[in-house]
C-alpha positions as CSV (number, residue, x, y, z in Angstrom):
1,M,-61.3,98.3,192.0
2,R,-59.4,97.6,188.9
3,F,-62.2,98.8,186.6
4,S,-62.4,102.1,188.4
5,L,-58.6,102.7,188.3
6,V,-58.6,102.1,184.5
7,S,-61.6,104.4,184.1
8,L,-59.9,107.0,186.2
9,C,-56.7,106.8,184.2
10,T,-58.6,106.9,180.9
11,A,-60.5,110.0,182.1
12,A,-57.3,111.7,183.2
13,L,-55.6,111.0,179.9
14,A,-58.6,112.3,177.9
15,L,-58.5,115.5,180.0
16,L,-54.8,115.9,179.4
17,V,-55.2,115.4,175.6
18,T,-58.1,117.8,175.5
19,S,-56.3,120.5,177.4
20,C,-53.1,120.1,175.3
21,G,-55.2,120.4,172.1
22,T,-56.2,124.0,172.8
23,V,-54.6,126.5,170.4
24,E,-53.4,129.6,172.3
25,H,-51.8,131.6,169.6
26,S,-52.9,132.6,166.1
27,Y,-50.9,131.0,163.3
28,I,-50.6,130.8,159.5
29,S,-51.8,127.4,158.5
30,D,-51.3,127.5,154.7
31,V,-50.1,129.7,151.8
32,A,-51.1,128.8,148.3
33,D,-49.4,130.5,145.3
34,I,-51.6,130.0,142.3
35,P,-50.6,132.1,139.4
36,L,-52.9,132.9,136.4
37,K,-50.5,133.1,133.4
38,S,-53.1,133.2,130.6
39,A,-56.6,134.5,130.0
40,T,-57.6,131.1,128.4
41,I,-59.2,128.4,130.6
42,P,-57.0,125.3,131.0
43,S,-58.4,122.0,129.6
44,G,-60.9,119.9,131.5
45,S,-58.5,117.0,132.3
46,W,-58.3,116.0,136.0
47,A,-54.6,117.0,136.1
48,N,-55.5,120.6,135.3
49,S,-58.6,120.8,137.5
50,P,-57.1,123.0,140.3
51,L,-55.7,125.5,137.8
52,R,-59.0,125.3,135.8
53,A,-61.1,126.1,139.0
54,N,-58.8,129.0,139.9
55,S,-59.0,130.4,136.4
56,L,-62.7,130.2,136.3
57,Y,-62.9,131.9,139.8
58,I,-60.6,134.7,138.9
59,L,-61.9,135.3,135.4
60,H,-65.6,135.1,136.5
61,G,-67.4,138.2,135.3
62,A,-64.7,139.5,133.0
63,E,-66.5,140.3,129.8
64,S,-63.9,141.9,127.6
65,N,-60.5,140.7,126.5
66,Q,-59.0,143.7,128.3
67,E,-60.7,142.7,131.6
68,R,-59.4,139.2,131.2
69,E,-55.9,140.4,130.4
70,N,-55.9,142.7,133.5
71,R,-56.6,139.7,135.7
72,I,-53.5,137.8,134.7
73,G,-51.1,137.7,137.6
74,D,-49.9,136.2,140.8
75,Y,-52.4,135.2,143.5
76,Y,-51.5,134.2,147.0
77,Y,-54.2,132.6,149.3
78,V,-53.3,132.8,153.0
79,R,-55.3,130.7,155.5
80,W,-54.7,131.6,159.1
81,Y,-56.2,130.5,162.5
82,D,-57.5,133.3,164.7
83,A,-57.0,132.3,168.4
84,E,-57.2,135.8,169.7
85,P,-60.2,137.6,168.1
86,E,-60.3,140.2,170.8
87,K,-57.0,141.7,169.5
88,E,-56.2,143.5,166.3
89,A,-54.5,141.2,163.7
90,R,-52.4,142.1,160.6
91,L,-51.3,140.0,157.7
92,V,-48.2,141.6,156.1
93,M,-46.8,140.4,152.8
94,R,-43.3,141.7,151.9
95,Y,-42.2,140.8,148.3
96,T,-39.9,141.5,145.4
97,Q,-41.0,141.7,141.8
98,A,-39.0,141.0,138.6
99,L,-38.7,144.7,137.5
100,T,-38.1,146.3,140.9
101,T,-34.6,144.9,141.3
102,S,-34.1,144.2,145.0
103,Q,-36.7,146.7,146.3
104,V,-39.0,145.1,148.9
105,L,-42.6,146.1,148.5
106,T,-45.4,145.6,151.1
107,E,-49.1,144.8,151.1
108,E,-51.1,144.3,154.3
109,K,-54.6,143.4,155.5
110,V,-55.8,144.6,158.9
111,Y,-58.4,142.7,160.9
112,S,-59.9,145.0,163.5
113,A,-60.9,143.7,166.9
114,P,-63.2,142.3,168.1
115,R,-63.9,139.6,165.5
116,E,-66.5,136.8,165.5
117,G,-64.5,134.2,167.4
118,H,-61.9,131.5,167.1
119,E,-62.0,130.7,163.4
120,T,-60.0,130.3,160.3
121,H,-59.7,133.2,157.9
122,L,-58.7,133.3,154.2
123,H,-57.1,136.3,152.6
124,R,-56.0,136.7,148.9
125,F,-53.1,138.9,147.9
126,C,-53.3,139.6,144.2
127,F,-50.8,141.2,141.8
128,S,-52.4,141.8,138.5
129,G,-53.3,144.5,136.0
130,P,-51.2,147.5,135.0
131,E,-49.2,147.5,138.3
132,R,-48.1,143.9,137.6
133,K,-47.2,144.9,134.0
134,K,-45.1,147.7,135.3
135,R,-43.3,145.7,138.1
136,G,-43.3,142.1,136.7
137,D,-43.9,138.7,138.3
138,V,-43.5,138.3,142.1
139,L,-40.1,136.6,142.6
140,S,-39.9,136.1,146.4
141,W,-42.2,136.8,149.3
142,R,-42.6,136.6,153.1
143,I,-46.0,136.7,154.9
144,E,-46.1,137.6,158.5
145,L,-49.0,137.5,161.0
146,Y,-49.0,140.1,163.7
147,V,-51.5,140.0,166.6
148,D,-51.6,143.0,168.9
149,G,-48.4,144.2,167.3
150,K,-46.4,141.1,168.0
151,L,-45.2,138.7,165.4
152,R,-47.0,135.4,165.8
153,D,-46.1,133.4,162.7
154,S,-44.5,133.8,159.2
155,R,-44.1,131.8,156.0
156,Q,-41.7,132.6,153.2
157,S,-40.8,131.5,149.7
158,Y,-37.7,129.5,149.0
159,L,-36.0,132.5,147.3
160,W,-36.8,135.0,150.1
161,Q,-33.8,136.8,151.5
162,E,-34.0,139.4,154.3
163,P,-33.0,142.9,153.0
164,M,-29.5,143.9,154.0
165,K,-29.3,146.5,156.8
166,K,-27.7,149.8,155.9
């Protein structure tokens, strides 16, 4: 009798943990800000390996110095979990740049429905080339995930401030 009661309690607990572990809403799991400030590849030391890998990735295929210079900029990698692939999803990045004063600019990526299934997506927002030279470095940012028009999650930089209402 005791063995079956322990087995029953263990099975009930496992069912409870499994059902609580189901993700019902999409969310942003990670945002990585990895700037490329020079067209030269960082040294091969272990301390520089993430920056070196990113530099090699971004500069891959750039044959001329002009192409390499145009790839210098700010790169934001956004990883998000898609719990609702049957609905349209949008990643919206609002940001300010050094030479645009307090003007908030917007970039967005739309994922049309239906998508493959419940999976993690990775999107890269990049600010490089002539546009970056004209507007400067990204100073602050906020990334929002909308699913079916509803805000599901957001991440923001330390310096982000909501624009003042007029």
